[in-house]
ZAZASE-145829 format. One line per field, with one value per residue: residue in three letters; residue number from 0; y, x, z of N, C-alpha, C, O, CB in turn. Coordinates in Angstrom, 2 decimals. Glycine has a CB too. Layout:
rest <- c(ALA_...);
nr <- c(NUM_...);
nc2 <- c(Y_...);
nc1 <- c(X_...);
nc3 <- c(Z_...);
cac2 <- c(Y_...);
cac1 <- c(X_...);
cac3 <- c(Z_...);
cc2 <- c(Y_...);
cc1 <- c(X_...);
cc3 <- c(Z_...);
oc2 <- c(Y_...);
oc1 <- c(X_...);
oc3 <- c(Z_...);
cbc2 <- c(Y_...);
cbc1 <- c(X_...);
cbc3 <- c(Z_...);
// end
This chain:
rest <- c(UNK_UNK_UNK_UNK_UNK_UNK_UNK_UNK_UNK_UNK_UNK_UNK_UNK_UNK_UNK_UNK_UNK_UNK_UNK_UNK_UNK_UNK_UNK_UNK_UNK_UNK_UNK_UNK_UNK_UNK_UNK_UNK_UNK_UNK_UNK_UNK_UNK_UNK_UNK_UNK_UNK_UNK_UNK_UNK_UNK_UNK_UNK_UNK_UNK_UNK_UNK_UNK_UNK_UNK_UNK_UNK_UNK_UNK_UNK_UNK_UNK_UNK_UNK_UNK_UNK_UNK_UNK_UNK_UNK_UNK_UNK_UNK_UNK_UNK_UNK_UNK_UNK_UNK_UNK_UNK_UNK_UNK_UNK_UNK_UNK_UNK_UNK_UNK_UNK_UNK_UNK_UNK_UNK_UNK_UNK_UNK_UNK_UNK_UNK_UNK_UNK_UNK_UNK_UNK_UNK_UNK_UNK_UNK_UNK_UNK_UNK_UNK_UNK_UNK_UNK_UNK_UNK_UNK_UNK_UNK);
nr <- c(0_1_2_3_4_5_6_7_8_9_10_11_12_13_14_15_16_17_18_19_20_21_22_23_24_25_26_27_28_29_30_31_32_33_34_35_36_37_38_39_40_41_42_43_44_45_46_47_48_49_50_51_52_53_54_55_56_57_58_59_60_61_62_63_64_65_66_67_68_69_70_71_72_73_74_75_76_77_78_79_80_81_82_83_84_85_86_87_88_89_90_91_92_93_94_95_96_97_98_99_100_101_102_103_104_105_106_107_108_109_110_111_112_113_114_115_116_117_118_119);
nc2 <- c(-1.19_2.19_5.21_7.49_6.24_5.03_7.29_8.48_6.60_6.86_9.53_9.25_7.66_9.38_11.58_10.49_10.01_12.64_13.89_12.45_12.89_15.55_17.63_19.91_20.67_21.72_21.10_18.76_15.46_12.50_10.11_10.01_9.05_8.58_7.53_7.29_8.55_10.52_11.39_13.82_13.32_15.11_15.68_17.95_18.38_16.92_14.80_14.13_11.63_11.41_9.69_10.02_9.35_9.82_12.35_14.44_17.06_16.79_15.68_17.74_19.69_18.47_18.38_21.14_21.86_20.46_21.58_24.24_23.88_23.20_24.49_24.24_21.44_20.83_21.96_20.37_17.78_18.23_18.47_15.90_14.10_13.84_15.54_16.97_18.73_19.62_18.50_20.39_20.17_18.87_18.23_15.65_14.19_10.81_8.49_5.79_3.69_3.94_3.59_0.98_-0.32_0.20_-1.15_-3.74_-4.08_-3.99_-6.32_-8.26_-7.93_-8.68_-11.34_-12.37_-12.02_-13.74_-16.19_-16.42_-16.68_-19.10_-20.79_-20.77);
nc1 <- c(0.84_0.55_2.01_0.34_-2.12_-2.37_-2.43_-4.76_-6.66_-6.45_-7.24_-9.85_-10.97_-10.74_-12.21_-14.79_-15.37_-15.25_-17.35_-19.52_-19.52_-18.73_-19.48_-22.06_-24.28_-27.36_-28.05_-26.86_-27.62_-28.60_-27.57_-24.74_-22.02_-18.53_-17.26_-14.96_-11.59_-9.48_-6.23_-3.92_-0.63_1.23_0.01_-1.53_-4.14_-7.39_-9.91_-13.05_-15.34_-18.73_-21.50_-24.95_-27.89_-31.06_-33.20_-32.61_-32.44_-31.52_-29.03_-27.75_-27.76_-26.11_-23.61_-23.17_-23.05_-20.77_-18.86_-18.89_-17.87_-15.29_-12.84_-12.75_-12.80_-10.39_-8.58_-9.10_-8.42_-5.74_-4.91_-5.36_-3.96_-0.61_0.90_3.02_1.76_-1.59_-4.20_-6.29_-9.74_-12.17_-15.54_-17.47_-20.35_-21.14_-22.72_-22.66_-23.54_-26.32_-26.67_-25.80_-27.77_-29.99_-29.26_-29.18_-31.87_-32.96_-31.81_-32.98_-35.69_-35.57_-34.75_-36.99_-39.00_-37.93_-38.14_-40.93_-41.59_-40.37_-41.96_-44.33);
nc3 <- c(0.00_-0.88_0.46_0.27_0.05_2.55_4.19_3.18_4.01_6.79_7.07_6.16_8.18_10.44_9.52_9.28_11.95_12.91_11.46_12.40_15.23_15.88_14.15_14.06_12.30_11.09_8.48_7.96_7.51_9.47_8.42_7.04_5.19_4.80_1.93_0.41_0.18_-1.68_-2.05_-3.21_-4.63_-3.52_-1.17_-0.78_-1.50_-1.06_-2.16_-1.01_-0.86_-0.41_0.91_1.12_2.79_1.64_0.12_-2.84_-1.90_0.74_0.23_-1.18_0.81_2.71_1.41_1.13_3.84_4.71_3.03_3.89_6.39_5.93_6.63_9.45_9.58_8.30_10.12_12.41_11.47_11.01_13.65_14.60_12.95_12.33_9.94_7.43_5.70_5.87_3.99_1.66_1.61_-0.63_-1.15_-2.47_-3.93_-3.58_-5.34_-5.64_-4.00_-4.04_-6.80_-7.05_-5.53_-7.14_-9.51_-8.50_-7.88_-10.47_-11.53_-9.88_-10.62_-13.32_-13.06_-11.77_-13.75_-15.64_-14.29_-14.11_-16.81_-17.38_-15.90_-17.30);
cac2 <- c(0.00_3.42_6.14_8.33_5.40_4.88_8.60_8.65_5.74_7.49_10.72_8.76_7.22_10.56_12.38_9.82_10.29_14.07_14.18_11.81_13.35_16.93_18.64_20.12_21.52_21.17_20.61_17.44_14.40_11.49_9.07_10.52_8.19_8.87_6.28_7.24_9.78_10.48_12.44_14.02_12.84_16.10_15.77_19.31_18.36_15.64_14.71_13.29_11.15_11.29_9.06_10.57_8.68_10.81_12.93_15.34_18.24_16.42_15.48_19.07_20.33_17.83_18.84_22.55_21.91_20.01_22.58_25.43_23.51_22.68_25.05_23.57_20.04_20.80_22.22_19.18_16.69_18.62_18.18_14.46_13.37_14.72_15.58_18.25_19.54_19.09_18.82_21.13_19.19_19.16_17.18_15.23_13.21_9.47_7.80_4.40_2.78_4.01_3.00_-0.46_-0.79_0.27_-2.26_-4.96_-4.15_-4.36_-7.74_-9.04_-7.88_-9.48_-12.75_-12.71_-12.17_-14.95_-17.32_-16.51_-17.18_-20.52_-21.52_-20.80);
cac1 <- c(0.00_1.33_1.89_-0.84_-3.29_-2.44_-2.85_-6.16_-7.46_-6.43_-8.09_-11.23_-11.39_-10.88_-13.31_-16.04_-15.55_-15.50_-18.70_-20.52_-19.56_-18.37_-20.16_-23.45_-24.93_-28.71_-28.15_-26.21_-28.54_-28.04_-26.84_-23.72_-20.83_-17.38_-17.03_-13.58_-10.80_-8.38_-5.27_-2.92_0.70_1.89_-0.81_-2.08_-5.59_-8.06_-11.32_-13.77_-16.59_-19.72_-22.78_-25.98_-29.18_-32.13_-33.52_-31.61_-32.31_-30.64_-27.67_-27.22_-27.51_-24.95_-22.39_-23.01_-22.63_-19.38_-18.01_-18.76_-17.08_-14.00_-11.74_-12.78_-12.43_-8.95_-7.89_-9.24_-7.62_-4.36_-4.64_-5.45_-2.96_0.56_1.42_3.66_0.68_-2.94_-4.79_-7.53_-10.76_-13.35_-16.52_-18.22_-21.40_-20.90_-24.01_-22.41_-24.35_-27.67_-26.61_-25.71_-29.09_-30.84_-28.88_-29.62_-33.33_-33.19_-31.44_-34.04_-36.89_-35.30_-34.75_-38.38_-39.66_-37.39_-38.73_-42.34_-41.64_-40.00_-43.09_-45.44);
cac3 <- c(0.00_-0.96_1.59_0.10_0.35_4.02_4.71_2.79_4.90_8.11_6.97_6.05_9.52_11.29_8.99_9.65_13.38_13.03_10.95_13.27_16.61_16.18_13.32_14.49_11.31_10.84_7.09_7.90_7.96_10.36_7.70_6.12_5.28_3.96_1.19_-0.08_0.21_-2.65_-1.71_-4.25_-4.23_-2.67_0.05_-0.64_-1.75_-0.86_-2.56_-0.07_-1.46_0.66_0.59_1.99_2.67_1.61_-1.18_-3.42_-1.05_1.86_-0.32_-1.48_2.10_3.35_0.73_1.51_5.24_4.80_2.36_4.73_7.57_5.45_7.42_10.76_9.35_8.01_11.38_13.27_10.90_11.28_15.07_14.85_12.16_12.16_8.57_7.14_5.14_5.98_2.68_1.51_1.29_-1.46_-0.88_-3.65_-3.65_-4.11_-5.44_-6.05_-3.19_-4.63_-8.13_-6.81_-5.10_-8.31_-10.39_-7.83_-8.06_-11.87_-11.68_-9.22_-11.46_-14.52_-12.64_-11.48_-15.05_-16.26_-13.57_-14.50_-18.19_-17.31_-15.33_-18.25);
cc2 <- c(1.25_4.32_6.99_7.54_5.24_6.18_8.82_7.81_6.33_8.72_10.29_8.37_8.43_11.45_11.80_10.12_11.76_14.44_13.64_12.50_14.83_17.99_18.72_21.09_20.92_20.65_19.21_16.36_13.37_10.47_9.65_9.62_8.69_7.57_6.16_8.59_9.58_11.68_12.58_13.60_13.80_16.39_17.16_19.33_16.96_15.76_13.71_12.92_10.80_10.61_9.55_9.82_9.74_11.35_13.90_16.58_17.96_16.27_16.82_19.80_19.78_18.31_20.31_22.67_21.53_21.02_23.83_25.14_23.04_23.20_24.40_22.12_19.93_21.01_20.98_18.01_16.97_18.32_16.67_13.65_14.29_14.53_16.92_19.22_18.86_19.47_19.71_20.13_19.72_17.95_16.92_14.17_11.88_8.74_6.34_3.40_2.75_3.35_1.47_-1.04_-0.81_-0.90_-3.60_-5.17_-4.57_-5.84_-8.63_-9.09_-8.74_-10.97_-13.22_-12.92_-13.46_-16.20_-17.54_-17.07_-18.67_-21.36_-21.68_-21.86);
cc1 <- c(0.88_1.07_0.63_-2.12_-3.48_-2.95_-4.33_-7.07_-7.56_-7.33_-9.56_-11.79_-11.65_-12.04_-14.66_-16.37_-15.94_-16.92_-19.76_-20.64_-19.32_-19.07_-21.63_-24.13_-26.30_-28.90_-27.59_-27.17_-27.82_-27.16_-25.94_-22.50_-19.75_-17.06_-15.60_-12.91_-9.65_-7.48_-4.26_-1.55_1.42_1.13_-1.41_-3.60_-6.15_-9.50_-11.97_-15.11_-17.55_-20.98_-23.79_-27.28_-30.27_-32.35_-32.43_-31.37_-31.37_-29.20_-27.00_-26.87_-26.29_-23.65_-22.12_-22.49_-21.16_-18.43_-17.82_-17.94_-15.67_-12.81_-11.62_-12.31_-10.93_-8.14_-7.92_-8.41_-6.14_-3.96_-4.53_-4.36_-1.77_1.15_2.10_2.62_-0.64_-3.64_-6.02_-8.56_-11.80_-14.27_-17.37_-19.23_-21.06_-22.24_-23.84_-23.25_-25.78_-27.70_-26.55_-27.05_-30.07_-30.55_-29.33_-31.12_-33.67_-32.89_-32.51_-35.31_-36.73_-35.34_-36.18_-39.17_-39.23_-38.00_-40.19_-42.47_-41.31_-41.15_-44.23_-45.29);
cc3 <- c(0.00_0.23_1.47_0.39_1.86_4.66_4.40_3.69_6.30_8.13_6.92_7.42_10.43_10.84_9.38_11.10_13.60_12.60_11.91_14.63_16.84_15.34_13.72_13.54_11.00_9.41_6.94_8.40_8.84_9.62_6.62_6.29_4.35_3.24_0.70_0.09_-0.78_-2.36_-2.85_-3.71_-3.29_-1.37_0.28_-0.74_-1.53_-1.33_-1.62_-0.69_-0.34_0.13_1.61_1.73_2.70_0.21_-1.64_-2.56_0.13_1.39_-0.57_-0.18_2.80_2.73_1.09_2.95_5.38_4.15_3.21_6.00_7.20_6.24_8.78_10.61_9.11_9.29_12.28_12.77_11.14_12.72_15.30_14.13_11.95_10.76_8.37_6.60_5.42_4.69_2.75_1.01_0.31_-1.31_-2.11_-3.25_-4.33_-4.15_-5.83_-5.26_-3.76_-5.99_-8.01_-6.40_-6.28_-9.26_-9.80_-8.01_-9.49_-12.11_-11.07_-10.07_-12.71_-14.20_-12.37_-12.77_-15.73_-15.62_-13.99_-15.91_-18.22_-16.81_-16.34_-19.30);
oc2 <- c(1.35_4.20_7.19_8.09_5.30_6.16_9.30_8.28_6.31_8.94_10.91_8.70_8.49_12.00_12.52_10.44_12.07_15.19_14.30_12.68_15.35_19.12_17.72_22.20_19.74_19.85_18.54_16.34_13.37_10.03_9.76_9.44_9.17_6.60_5.05_9.63_8.58_12.82_11.57_13.52_13.38_17.23_17.51_20.18_15.95_16.69_12.59_13.79_10.01_10.91_9.50_9.69_10.49_10.87_14.15_17.10_18.80_16.68_17.03_20.43_20.52_18.61_20.69_23.47_22.19_21.28_24.40_26.06_22.53_22.45_24.04_21.63_19.05_20.32_20.58_17.32_16.05_17.97_16.22_12.63_15.40_13.52_17.90_20.39_17.65_20.65_19.76_19.34_20.86_16.80_17.84_13.37_11.85_8.41_5.71_2.37_1.68_2.63_0.76_-2.12_-1.73_-1.55_-4.48_-6.28_-5.40_-6.52_-9.63_-10.14_-9.45_-11.76_-14.35_-13.89_-14.18_-17.16_-18.67_-17.86_-19.42_-22.51_-22.63_-22.00);
oc1 <- c(1.84_0.06_-0.07_-3.09_-4.59_-3.79_-5.08_-8.13_-8.62_-8.08_-10.41_-12.92_-12.68_-12.77_-15.57_-17.51_-16.84_-17.61_-20.76_-21.75_-19.67_-19.23_-22.34_-24.51_-26.39_-29.80_-27.81_-27.50_-26.59_-26.14_-26.32_-22.01_-20.02_-16.63_-15.08_-13.57_-8.94_-7.92_-3.81_-1.35_2.13_1.54_-1.76_-4.26_-5.48_-10.22_-11.50_-15.92_-17.24_-21.45_-23.54_-27.71_-30.39_-31.76_-31.46_-30.26_-30.54_-28.27_-25.84_-25.82_-25.52_-22.69_-20.97_-21.61_-20.40_-17.35_-16.74_-17.39_-14.94_-11.87_-10.53_-11.53_-10.27_-7.15_-6.90_-7.77_-5.38_-2.81_-3.71_-3.90_-1.93_1.78_1.80_2.60_-0.79_-3.67_-6.70_-8.29_-12.24_-13.83_-17.92_-19.00_-20.72_-22.81_-24.79_-23.65_-26.36_-28.65_-27.19_-27.44_-30.88_-31.47_-29.79_-31.58_-34.55_-33.63_-32.91_-35.93_-37.66_-35.89_-36.53_-39.93_-40.04_-38.34_-40.63_-43.38_-41.89_-41.31_-45.02_-46.16);
oc3 <- c(0.77_0.92_2.46_0.90_2.37_5.55_5.25_4.10_6.92_9.08_7.56_7.76_11.11_11.66_9.78_11.44_14.37_13.28_12.18_15.13_17.90_15.79_13.71_13.93_10.69_9.16_5.93_9.59_8.95_10.14_5.46_7.40_3.24_3.87_0.58_0.13_-0.72_-2.43_-3.40_-2.50_-2.38_-0.57_1.40_-0.16_-1.77_-0.96_-1.46_-1.00_0.55_-0.97_2.81_0.58_3.67_-0.76_-0.93_-2.50_0.47_2.09_-0.23_-0.08_3.41_3.45_1.32_3.23_6.09_4.67_3.26_6.60_8.05_6.51_9.22_11.42_9.66_9.52_12.83_13.56_11.44_12.99_16.10_14.65_11.44_10.45_9.06_6.98_5.21_4.33_3.77_0.11_0.41_-1.34_-2.72_-2.35_-5.51_-3.10_-6.30_-5.80_-3.93_-6.32_-8.79_-6.86_-6.41_-9.76_-10.52_-8.25_-9.70_-12.82_-11.67_-10.22_-13.10_-14.96_-12.71_-12.89_-16.31_-16.32_-14.20_-16.18_-19.00_-17.22_-16.25_-20.16);
cbc2 <- c(0.00_4.16_7.04_8.91_4.02_4.50_9.74_8.24_4.33_7.87_11.56_7.55_6.31_11.36_12.49_8.29_9.95_14.85_13.57_10.35_12.61_17.09_18.31_20.65_21.66_22.23_21.56_17.44_13.70_10.76_8.08_12.04_6.73_9.42_6.19_6.80_10.10_10.50_12.13_15.51_12.60_17.40_15.39_20.23_18.84_15.20_14.28_14.00_9.92_12.69_7.49_12.10_7.62_11.94_13.65_15.76_18.67_15.11_14.66_19.90_20.17_16.30_18.68_23.31_20.98_18.64_22.97_25.96_22.41_23.03_26.55_23.62_19.46_21.89_23.42_18.77_16.53_20.11_18.77_13.97_12.88_14.42_15.37_18.06_19.78_19.64_17.55_22.38_18.73_19.43_17.58_14.71_13.73_8.68_8.51_4.07_3.22_5.46_3.53_-0.76_0.10_1.61_-2.27_-4.92_-2.79_-3.49_-8.02_-8.45_-6.43_-9.11_-12.94_-11.60_-10.96_-14.98_-17.09_-15.13_-16.39_-20.72_-20.81_-19.48);
cbc1 <- c(-0.96_1.00_3.12_-0.89_-3.14_-1.04_-1.99_-6.37_-6.85_-5.00_-7.72_-11.29_-10.32_-9.58_-13.20_-15.93_-14.25_-14.48_-18.89_-20.16_-18.57_-16.93_-20.02_-23.51_-24.07_-29.75_-27.41_-24.91_-29.17_-29.15_-27.80_-23.36_-21.19_-16.14_-17.98_-13.53_-10.27_-8.91_-4.54_-2.88_1.55_2.08_0.01_-1.48_-5.90_-8.01_-11.48_-13.96_-16.34_-20.07_-22.68_-26.17_-29.39_-31.83_-34.88_-32.04_-33.69_-31.13_-27.72_-28.24_-28.71_-25.05_-22.52_-24.34_-23.51_-19.21_-18.62_-20.14_-17.79_-13.82_-11.92_-14.22_-13.21_-8.59_-8.53_-10.70_-7.91_-4.16_-5.76_-6.80_-3.55_1.65_0.27_4.83_0.88_-3.71_-5.15_-7.39_-11.44_-12.95_-17.42_-17.28_-22.78_-19.84_-24.89_-20.93_-24.37_-28.14_-25.37_-24.67_-29.65_-30.66_-27.36_-29.25_-33.98_-32.34_-30.06_-34.35_-37.19_-33.94_-33.88_-39.04_-39.35_-35.86_-38.65_-43.02_-40.65_-38.80_-43.60_-45.59);
cbc3 <- c(1.23_-2.25_1.67_-1.33_-0.32_4.61_4.12_1.30_4.98_8.52_5.71_5.09_10.15_11.29_7.47_9.43_14.17_12.18_9.55_13.48_17.38_16.01_11.81_15.95_10.01_11.12_6.15_8.74_6.75_11.10_7.09_6.41_4.95_4.80_0.02_-1.56_1.67_-4.14_-0.36_-4.73_-5.46_-3.44_1.26_-1.69_-3.19_0.63_-4.08_1.31_-2.38_1.23_0.58_1.76_3.80_2.56_-1.13_-4.81_-0.54_2.52_-1.62_-2.29_3.00_3.24_-0.82_1.36_6.10_4.13_1.01_5.11_8.35_3.98_7.58_11.37_8.15_6.97_12.10_13.35_9.38_10.99_15.96_14.41_10.79_13.25_7.52_6.12_3.62_7.27_1.96_0.53_2.54_-3.00_0.31_-4.75_-4.14_-3.26_-6.46_-5.87_-1.68_-4.73_-8.92_-5.74_-3.97_-9.04_-10.62_-6.33_-7.74_-12.79_-11.02_-7.85_-11.86_-15.12_-11.37_-10.63_-15.95_-16.13_-12.05_-14.41_-19.09_-16.42_-14.08_-18.92);
// end
């Protein structure tokens, strides 16, 4: 595992904890997960992929809340992980979980149709 991958995993763990226990923004829904963190080689920037359970309004609010708290988050991560540079964070919506659930539903429906045709 590369150094940047190890750092990204550590940041992901700390960010999850920070979002769950320290951020008190009403725009932030209860079910927010950090699905991935991608850090640049020079450790100056980090893209944080967020999964939010809820409608588009909740997702938009969560990204806005995290973006507005980016300075606080950067400071806290800097305190928790000793790095020469604490990266600047950008938050992106990760809809891969929802896409996976949708694909799973489509597969189930197709399998059900196939079963019914076999029975006929």
